[in-house]
N, C-alpha and C positions, 0 to 999 in steps of 0.2 A: 583576167578581166581585159576586154577590148579598149583600145585607145579611145574610141568615141564614147564609151561608158564611162571611162576614167575622166574624160574631159567634162562630160555632163555633171559628174559627181564634184569636180573642181570648181566648175561655174556655179553650181547649186551652193557650194559652201561659201563662195565669195558673195553671192547674192544674199545669203543669211547674214553675213557680215555687213552687207549694205544696209539692211533692214533691221539690224540689231538694235533692240530697245523698243520696236513697234510691236503691238499685239498682232496676233494672226489676222485680225479683222483689219486693222490699220495697214499691215503690210499688203494684204490682198487688194485693197482699194488703191494704194499707192502703185502696185505693180500691174494692176488690171488683171490678176489671176484670182482663181477661186480660194476660198480659205482652206479647203481641203488640200489643194495643190500646195499653198504655203506650208500646211503641216507636214506633207509628204517630203517636200524639199528639206525642211527642218531636221527631219528624221533621217535624211540621207537616202530616202526611198525614191529614186526617180525613175522606175520601171514603169512604163505606161504613163508617166507624167509629161511635162511639157518637152517638146522636141528640143534637139541641140539649137536648132535655128530660133526657136521661140525664146529659149534662155539668153541667146546673144542679143536679140531684139529687146528684151526687157532690160538687160544690163545697159545696153547703149541708150535706152530711153531715160535712164537714170544719169544720164550725162557723163558716162565713162566711155572712152575711146576703146575699141577692141582691135588689138594687133594680133598678127599671127606671124611667127618667125620660124624658118626652117633652117636647120643646121644639118649638114651632111655628116654622116658618121663614117669615118674611115674604116673599111672592112680590115680585120686583122687576121693574119694566117695563125691557124692552130688555136684559135680562141673559140669559146662558146658563141652561139648566136647571140647577137646584139639586139636586145628588144628596143623599140622606140621609146623615148621618154617624153613625159608631159610636164611642162611647168607653166603654172598660171600666176601672175603677178599683178596685184592691184596696187594702184599708186593713189595717195591722197592728192588733195587740191594743188599741193606745193610740189608734186612730182616725187615725192618720196615713197619708196615701196613699202607696202603694208604686209605683214606676214599673215 
């Protein structure tokens, strides 16, 4: 899986957590997305769905700050190729991380 697909999946997962407890219709109205898009996001099917940029905009409109951090990976000799990793952390209104 490519890192952009992984990021879309993680953002979709956190978006689902943000609208947890809402029906698909209510979530669609809140996020300005179609009901079928909400259904696909909840199923984890983001192929052909909203773009990465659109997911970021939708999350930002829900009053979440979006930050991107880069961390250099030190190359190691005689080690297998290091794949880039992705971590998405959502915080509550008190600044505590939510899993």
